[in-house]
N, C-alpha and C positions, 0 to 999 in steps of 0.2 A: 364144801370141803376143799376144793381146788381154787375156786374163784375168790373166796374170802381172803386167803393168804396173799393173793396177788393184789387185791384191793388195799389191804393193810400195808403191804410193802411199798406200793406206789404212794400211798398217803404219807408214809413215814419219810420217804426219800424225795418227795416233790414239794416239801414245805418252803424251800428257798427259791422255787421257780416263780416266775411272774404269772404263770397260768395255774388254774386250780387242779387238784388231784383228779377230779372227775374228767377234766379235759385230757389229762395225760392217760387216764384209763381208756378213754374213747379212742385216742390216737393209737394206743397199744392194741386195741381190738381191730382197728382199721388196718394196721400193719399185718396182723395175723390173717385177716381176710384177704388182703392183697397177696400174701405169701401162699395161702391155700389155693386161691383161684388162679393166680399166675403160675403156680407150680403145676396145676392141672393142665394148663395150656403149654407146658414144657418151656417156660421161661427160666433160663439159668439163674438170672438175678433174683427172681421170685423164689426159686427153690433154695437159694442161699439165704434169702430173707426168712423163709419158713424154717430152715434149720436153726438159724440164730434165734428166731422168735421162740421156738420150742425149747431150746437149751436155756434161754434166759427165763422162760416161764417156769421151767422145772427148778431152776436155781432160786427164783423168787418164792415158789411154794416151799421149798426146803428151808429157806432162811426165815420165812415169816410164819410158818405153821407152828402150832404149839408143840412142845417137846414130846408130849405123850402120844400125839397122832401124826408126828412128822413123817415117819416111815410110810404109813398108810397113805397119807395125802400125797407124798412124793411119788409113791408107786402108782396111785391113781392118775396123777398128772402124766407120768411116763406112759401109762397104758392109753390114755386119751390122745396124747400126742402121737403115739405110734399108730393108733387106729386112723387118725386123720392123715398121717403121713402116707398111708397106703393110697389115699386119694390124691394128695398133693405131689407125691413123688412117684406117681405111677410111671412105669417104664423107664426108670432112671437108668441112664446109660452114660458111661464115661467116654464113649466114642461119638464123634460128631456124625450127624446124619447128612448124607449126601443124596440129593435127588437129581437124577439124570433124565432129561427128557429128550428123546430122539424123535424128531418130527418127520424125518424123511425115511424112505425104505432102506436106506443104507447107501454105501458108496457103490457106484457102478463103474466097473472096469471096462473100458473100451480100448482095445489095442489099435494103435495106428502106427503104420510104418511110414516114416518120412524119409524119402531119398532125395538128396539134393540133386538138382539138374546138373549134368556134366558141363563143365566149363567149355565154351567153344574155343577151338584153337585159333590163334591168330591166322590171318589170311596167308602170310608168307610161309607158314609152316605146313599148310595143307598141301598134300601132294596133288598134282593135277590129273592123276589118273583115277581119282575117286569122285564119282558123281552120284548125287542122291537119286534114289529110285531107278537105279540102273539095273537092267536085266542081265543075268549072267548066262 
């Protein structure tokens, strides 16, 4: 009910291509598998591919299904794609994920007091009554 309209849509629209309709259908399936598996592993490009794949599949089913069963076939295609999207788009988040790894115990603060040595006075400015180690 869902697969046959897609096959007939591809067959009708790939007549002018240098490859056969079955090859186009196989490529279409491979793109869907890539989107499904890559979306599961959180690849943004694969998730976008999955979304476009699903929307185009639903459009193909709608346009190629017979008029009396078009609504049911399109509804089933939407339900199947929605169920598979729970797998392909699991944990969909619009925020980027950041992983921070801290390998050390943190910053250690060690206070140090650095006092510069006093500058020695020139010899001519030193008074002659000051002697080092002089007892008082």
